[in-house]
LUMBA-388398 format. One line per field, with one value per residue (C-alpha): x, y, z; residue in one letter; chain. Coordinates in nm, 4 decimals. Layout:
% residues N
u = [X_...]
v = [Y_...]
w = [Z_...]
r = [A_...]
c = [A_...]
***
This chain:
% residues 349
u = [7.0094_6.9456_7.1372_6.9915_7.1997_7.0571_7.1861_7.0291_7.1636_6.8792_6.9976_6.6572_6.5158_6.8351_6.8523_6.4610_6.4815_6.7556_6.5901_6.2806_6.4888_6.6882_6.3725_6.2354_6.5371_6.7508_7.1143_7.1300_7.4349_7.4162_7.5721_7.5083_7.5901_7.6115_7.9872_7.9988_7.7000_7.8826_8.1754_7.9626_7.7647_8.0932_8.2437_7.9460_7.7183_7.3821_7.0599_6.8809_6.9541_6.7247_6.8521_6.7393_6.7357_6.8216_7.1671_7.4578_7.7674_7.6220_7.2312_7.0344_7.0295_7.4135_7.4321_7.2127_7.4076_7.7458_7.6219_7.4739_7.7983_7.9780_7.8769_7.9136_7.6392_7.4213_7.1836_7.1170_6.7365_6.7183_6.4427_6.4372_6.3306_6.2309_5.9965_5.9238_5.5939_5.6104_5.5364_5.8370_6.0607_5.8965_5.9395_6.3027_6.3739_6.2001_6.3634_6.7055_6.6503_6.5211_6.2884_6.0609_5.9935_5.8710_5.7526_5.8255_5.6661_5.6023_5.5074_5.6851_5.4851_5.4980_5.8904_5.9005_5.6460_5.8462_6.1711_6.0327_5.8493_6.1581_6.3895_6.1358_6.0965_6.4818_6.5061_6.2415_6.4456_6.7668_6.5964_6.4654_6.8164_6.9501_6.6966_6.7710_7.1375_7.0806_6.8540_7.1308_7.3525_7.1290_7.2240_7.5602_7.6884_8.0253_7.9447_8.2992_8.3265_8.0406_7.8114_8.0349_8.0755_7.7045_7.6354_7.8988_7.7538_7.4058_7.5469_7.7214_7.4192_7.1728_6.8271_6.5611_6.2126_5.9078_5.5499_5.2284_5.1509_5.4874_5.6474_5.9929_6.0603_5.8362_5.7971_6.0732_6.3211_6.6837_6.7799_7.0523_7.0908_6.8942_6.6633_6.6180_6.2960_6.3762_6.0425_5.6642_5.5341_5.5877_5.3457_5.4532_5.1958_5.1563_4.9362_4.7092_4.6764_4.3197_4.4357_4.3567_4.6253_4.7221_4.9229_5.1819_5.3647_5.3556_5.6961_5.7463_6.0572_6.3671_6.2442_6.4860_6.3147_6.4069_6.6549_6.5107_6.5895_6.9264_7.0462_6.8973_7.0259_6.6818_6.4456_6.1843_5.8764_5.6596_5.5943_5.6907_5.4718_5.4647_5.1255_5.2445_5.5279_5.8306_6.2099_6.4342_6.8255_6.9570_7.2630_7.4421_7.4306_7.8155_7.8737_7.6074_7.7219_8.0821_7.9527_7.7567_8.0493_8.2919_8.0828_7.8765_7.7093_7.5502_7.4616_7.2851_7.0669_6.9760_6.8786_6.6542_6.4776_6.4295_6.3004_6.0565_5.9243_5.8837_5.6833_5.4415_5.3903_5.3316_5.0550_4.9032_4.8890_4.7167_4.4611_4.3860_4.3508_4.1523_3.9814_3.6404_3.6346_3.5256_3.8004_4.0392_3.9649_3.9651_4.3173_4.4250_4.3134_4.4939_4.8276_4.7946_4.7069_5.0415_5.2631_5.0584_5.1750_4.8464_4.7112_4.3518_4.3799_4.4400_4.4703_4.4070_4.1807_3.9116_4.1181_4.4251_4.2238_4.0760_4.4206_4.5702_4.2609_4.2534_3.8709_3.6621_3.6212_3.2274_3.2990_3.5326_3.2717_3.0010_3.2090_3.3313_2.9714_2.8881_3.1762_3.0611_2.7040_2.8467_3.0411_3.3873_3.4937_3.4147_3.4747_3.5743_3.6859_4.0222_4.0551_3.9388_3.8996_3.9228_3.6854_3.7255_4.0408_3.9779_3.6488_3.8056_4.0702_3.8039_3.5875_3.5061_3.6044]
v = [9.4409_9.8014_9.9445_10.1421_10.3399_10.3957_10.6620_10.6378_10.6675_10.4626_10.0935_9.9206_10.1623_10.1089_9.7300_9.7193_9.9083_9.7005_9.3622_9.4878_9.5935_9.2843_9.0685_9.2858_9.2112_9.5218_9.5443_9.7491_9.9583_10.0857_10.3982_10.5107_10.8790_11.1405_11.1329_10.7825_10.7963_11.0523_10.8130_10.5166_10.7219_10.8456_10.4895_10.2955_10.5394_10.3773_10.3935_10.5853_10.7094_10.6989_10.9441_11.0493_11.4227_11.4509_11.2967_11.3859_11.5415_11.5859_11.6078_11.4872_11.8538_11.8657_11.5101_11.6316_11.9626_11.7861_11.5102_11.7710_11.9520_11.6364_11.5794_11.2077_11.1812_11.5031_11.3250_11.0243_11.0047_11.1162_11.0398_11.1908_10.9755_11.1757_11.1815_11.5612_11.6357_12.0266_12.1725_12.3912_12.0899_11.9439_12.2510_12.3003_11.9302_11.9823_12.3103_12.1673_11.9012_11.5984_11.3782_11.2462_11.2644_10.9591_11.0307_10.7760_10.5453_10.4060_10.0718_9.8115_9.9081_10.2840_10.2391_9.9972_10.2041_10.5400_10.3652_10.1950_10.5277_10.7434_10.4804_10.4532_10.8192_10.8574_10.5868_10.7816_11.1046_10.9284_10.7972_11.1394_11.2538_11.0214_11.1029_11.4837_11.4250_11.2106_11.4888_11.7460_11.5506_11.7131_12.0593_12.0610_11.9481_11.8633_11.6585_11.6550_12.0261_12.2463_11.9492_11.7734_12.0668_12.1289_11.7637_11.7914_12.1001_11.9458_11.6109_11.8117_12.0204_11.9092_11.8521_12.0777_11.9265_12.1576_12.0719_12.1502_12.5136_12.5920_12.8844_12.8517_13.2245_13.5400_13.8293_14.0808_13.8565_13.8571_13.5376_13.3253_13.1126_12.8875_12.6240_12.2944_12.1280_11.7383_11.6201_11.7609_12.1006_12.4664_12.7435_13.1069_13.3433_13.7216_13.9091_14.2159_14.5130_14.4107_14.0671_13.8536_13.6337_13.4880_13.1660_13.2777_12.9414_12.5728_12.4005_12.0332_11.7953_11.8927_12.2634_12.5560_12.8265_13.1922_13.1951_13.5659_13.7178_13.5473_13.6702_14.0208_14.0337_14.1714_14.0627_13.7926_13.9407_13.6321_13.4134_13.0522_12.7942_12.4286_12.2519_11.9264_11.7832_11.8897_11.8551_12.1335_12.1707_12.5193_12.5970_12.9018_13.2292_13.2644_12.9203_12.9198_13.2605_13.1384_12.8270_13.0405_13.2696_12.9882_12.7673_12.9261_12.6135_12.5822_12.9600_12.8991_12.6266_12.8365_13.1262_12.8666_12.7793_13.1352_13.2245_12.9431_13.0581_13.4085_13.2725_13.0957_13.4064_13.6106_13.3472_13.3746_13.7411_13.7357_13.4900_13.7129_14.0158_13.8792_13.5324_13.4877_13.3105_12.9995_12.9801_13.0889_12.7970_12.5579_12.6736_12.6361_12.2586_12.1918_12.3310_12.1348_11.8242_11.8727_11.8521_11.6014_11.2356_11.1410_11.3951_11.3198_11.3103_11.6360_11.6764_12.0531_12.2320_12.5000_12.7773_12.6866_12.6724_13.0204_13.1650_13.0217_13.1544_13.4965_13.4364_13.4195_13.0885_13.0849_13.1210_12.8096_12.6275_12.7307_12.6732_12.3335_12.2312_12.3535_12.1453_11.8419_11.8754_11.9136_11.5739_11.7501_11.6582_11.4417_11.5664_11.3773_11.5878_11.7689_11.5366_11.6170_11.3815_11.5429_11.3333_11.4945_11.6977_11.7550_11.9347_12.1240_12.2524_12.3665_12.5721_12.9074_13.2330]
w = [14.6083_14.7293_15.0168_15.2868_15.5419_15.8826_16.1040_16.4389_16.7993_16.9448_16.9360_16.9529_16.6539_16.4489_16.4753_16.4328_16.1183_15.9921_16.0773_15.8826_15.5849_15.5625_15.5688_15.2935_15.0656_15.1444_15.2552_15.5533_15.6827_16.0243_16.2126_16.5585_16.5132_16.2447_16.1794_16.1458_15.8977_15.6801_15.6628_15.5532_15.3175_15.1427_15.1317_15.0287_14.8278_14.9494_14.7373_15.0366_15.3769_15.6821_15.9521_16.2978_16.3652_16.7277_16.7906_16.9812_16.8366_16.4909_16.4367_16.1282_15.9835_15.9963_15.8307_15.5466_15.5024_15.4826_15.2401_15.0406_14.9993_14.8706_14.4882_14.5535_14.8069_14.7345_14.5116_14.7529_14.8670_15.2244_15.4768_15.8294_16.1303_16.4149_16.7215_16.6557_16.5151_16.4966_16.1475_16.1726_16.1917_15.8934_15.6809_15.7827_15.6894_15.3364_15.2782_15.3355_15.0750_15.2647_15.0543_15.3236_15.6944_15.9206_16.2616_16.5517_16.6087_16.2454_16.1552_15.9043_15.6222_15.6581_15.6413_15.3373_15.1472_15.2222_15.1063_14.7976_14.6836_14.7280_14.5395_14.2668_14.2318_14.2155_13.9404_13.7355_13.7865_13.6622_13.3638_13.2831_13.3516_13.0939_12.8556_12.8855_12.8411_12.5340_12.3876_12.4459_12.2140_11.9407_12.0510_11.8793_11.5515_11.7422_12.0537_12.1437_12.2323_12.3632_12.4120_12.6462_12.8676_12.8703_12.9616_13.2368_13.3653_13.3841_13.5482_13.8118_13.9301_14.1955_14.1000_14.2777_14.3538_14.3835_14.4673_14.2883_14.2991_14.4417_14.2794_14.1111_14.0854_14.0903_13.8279_13.9332_14.0645_13.9239_13.7234_13.8819_13.6012_13.3454_13.4610_13.2786_13.3492_13.4230_13.5250_13.5632_13.4153_13.4781_13.3725_13.3259_13.4742_13.3748_13.6293_13.5283_13.7686_13.8388_13.9694_13.6571_13.5286_13.1882_13.1395_12.8658_12.8394_12.9627_12.9912_12.9662_13.0412_12.8443_12.8094_12.9351_13.1400_13.1829_12.8837_12.7738_13.1167_13.1316_12.7893_12.8567_13.2110_13.3329_13.6052_13.5245_13.3618_13.4688_13.7615_13.7201_13.8947_13.9127_13.7810_13.9183_14.1243_13.9320_13.9142_13.7749_13.7407_13.7900_13.5521_13.7029_13.4963_13.4741_13.3653_13.0904_12.9765_12.9424_12.7566_12.5190_12.4423_12.3852_12.1658_11.8803_11.7845_12.1350_12.1141_11.7668_11.9234_12.2291_11.9874_11.8066_12.1367_12.2249_11.8682_11.9012_12.2385_12.0910_11.7870_12.0047_12.2370_11.9162_11.8193_12.1361_12.1207_11.7888_11.9094_12.1964_11.9668_11.6703_11.7546_11.9065_12.2625_12.1191_11.8470_12.1225_12.3562_12.0638_11.9699_12.3254_12.3251_11.9944_12.1412_12.4595_12.2204_12.0493_12.3633_12.5407_12.5825_12.4363_12.1854_12.2666_12.6484_12.8248_13.2056_13.2774_13.5072_13.3926_13.5835_13.3683_13.0554_13.1357_13.2089_12.8847_12.6705_12.8406_12.9349_13.2278_13.4012_13.3546_12.9821_12.9757_13.1497_12.8937_12.5934_12.7121_12.7689_12.4101_12.2693_12.4520_12.3195_11.9730_12.0128_12.0098_12.3408_12.6584_13.0134_13.3279_13.6065_13.5063_13.2151_12.8671_12.5682_12.2242_12.0238_11.6979_11.6555_11.2920_11.3662_11.6349_11.4043_11.1527_11.3780_11.2314_11.4196]
r = [X_X_X_X_X_X_X_X_X_X_X_X_X_X_X_X_X_X_X_X_X_X_X_X_X_X_X_X_X_X_X_X_X_X_X_X_X_X_X_X_X_X_X_X_X_X_X_X_X_X_X_X_X_X_X_X_X_X_X_X_X_X_X_X_X_X_X_X_X_X_X_X_X_X_X_X_X_X_X_X_X_X_X_X_X_X_X_X_X_X_X_X_X_X_X_X_X_X_X_X_X_X_X_X_X_X_X_X_X_X_X_X_X_X_X_X_X_X_X_X_X_X_X_X_X_X_X_X_X_X_X_X_X_X_X_X_X_X_X_X_X_X_X_X_X_X_X_X_X_X_X_X_X_X_X_X_X_X_X_X_X_X_X_X_X_X_X_X_X_X_X_X_X_X_X_X_X_X_X_X_X_X_X_X_X_X_X_X_X_X_X_X_X_X_X_X_X_X_X_X_X_X_X_X_X_X_X_X_X_X_X_X_X_X_X_X_X_X_X_X_X_X_X_X_X_X_X_X_X_X_X_X_X_X_X_X_X_X_X_X_X_X_X_X_X_X_X_X_X_X_X_X_X_X_X_X_X_X_X_X_X_X_X_X_X_X_X_X_X_X_X_X_X_X_X_X_X_X_X_X_X_X_X_X_X_X_X_X_X_X_X_X_X_X_X_X_X_X_X_X_X_X_X_X_X_X_X_X_X_X_X_X_X_X_X_X_X_X_X_X_X_X_X_X_X_X_X_X_X_X_X_X_X_X_X_X_X_X_X_X_X_X_X_X_X_X_X_X_X]
c = [A_A_A_A_A_A_A_A_A_A_A_A_A_A_A_A_A_A_A_A_A_A_A_A_A_A_A_A_A_A_A_A_A_A_A_A_A_A_A_A_A_A_A_A_A_A_A_A_A_A_A_A_A_A_A_A_A_A_A_A_A_A_A_A_A_A_A_A_A_A_A_A_A_A_A_A_A_A_A_A_A_A_A_A_A_A_A_A_A_A_A_A_A_A_A_A_A_A_A_A_A_A_A_A_A_A_A_A_A_A_A_A_A_A_A_A_A_A_A_A_A_A_A_A_A_A_A_A_A_A_A_A_A_A_A_A_A_A_A_A_A_A_A_A_A_A_A_A_A_A_A_A_A_A_A_A_A_A_A_A_A_A_A_A_A_A_A_A_A_A_A_A_A_A_A_A_A_A_A_A_A_A_A_A_A_A_A_A_A_A_A_A_A_A_A_A_A_A_A_A_A_A_A_A_A_A_A_A_A_A_A_A_A_A_A_A_A_A_A_A_A_A_A_A_A_A_A_A_A_A_A_A_A_A_A_A_A_A_A_A_A_A_A_A_A_A_A_A_A_A_A_A_A_A_A_A_A_A_A_A_A_A_A_A_A_A_A_A_A_A_A_A_A_A_A_A_A_A_A_A_A_A_A_A_A_A_A_A_A_A_A_A_A_A_A_A_A_A_A_A_A_A_A_A_A_A_A_A_A_A_A_A_A_A_A_A_A_A_A_A_A_A_A_A_A_A_A_A_A_A_A_A_A_A_A_A_A_A_A_A_A_A_A_A_A_A_A_A_A]
***
């Protein structure tokens, strides 16, 4: 049975929410002020927290801030309950790390749906977290040394959630550490002086982002932007550097990761320099196919294809239409189905 903590100074709302939750199969913990809520959260570690914003003594923002400072409660999904409808309040809540925002009055289904959605998302993130930690076991030949420290470092960091099209960092920013992609996808963008942009890399879960800038101690040379709702974990710069200096076997694996990234960018530059537009777009489709969950189904927009291939949007549209007429692909919105990967591979330059 999942446990929900309700922090609300209005007796009617607090008791009403508790009744709805208990009838829906949840265990409800109740607190009538922020301080009592923090104590219950620390003691019981609920699966999710519902918290009013406007409360005496300690408001909802203060509750979220203090829970975030405690490693035992910082990852608990947090939903604000408030009568405020101003956009600035919503933005402040999200920037502080809240997972959702329900405006009073809300009905039973809105409440249950918000709770179920957040708990399910958190469970998926925990599964991805375990998968990532298991994947890290392969980073070291001696899992008792550097790997245990790396796993402990990741496990102790808070996950940052960013929305589609939100920027993780900009070109010119100074790296604060190394990002580990837990869920979603991140594209690296290089912008030209005339405003055009080229996607230089696409990162998937378990990939590290910003390793080159971290090791060179230089500003980022590209902008990182989420292509879907994404979760990342920031590993602080000083801790990663100490780990690399302390454990050569971990350093070797990170060097391999960096070398692979460099190799992929070299291939992309050669394609831009020597391949025809038609062949470049085909190569992009093949690269995406290798990293896609389904090799024959790609979810990508024409804009992103244009930025990956370094061509105009109109050229992408025309080429995809040609590929469709030739029986190489099928199109359905942003989804491309690769019908004949073998023929796409053998396309002449």
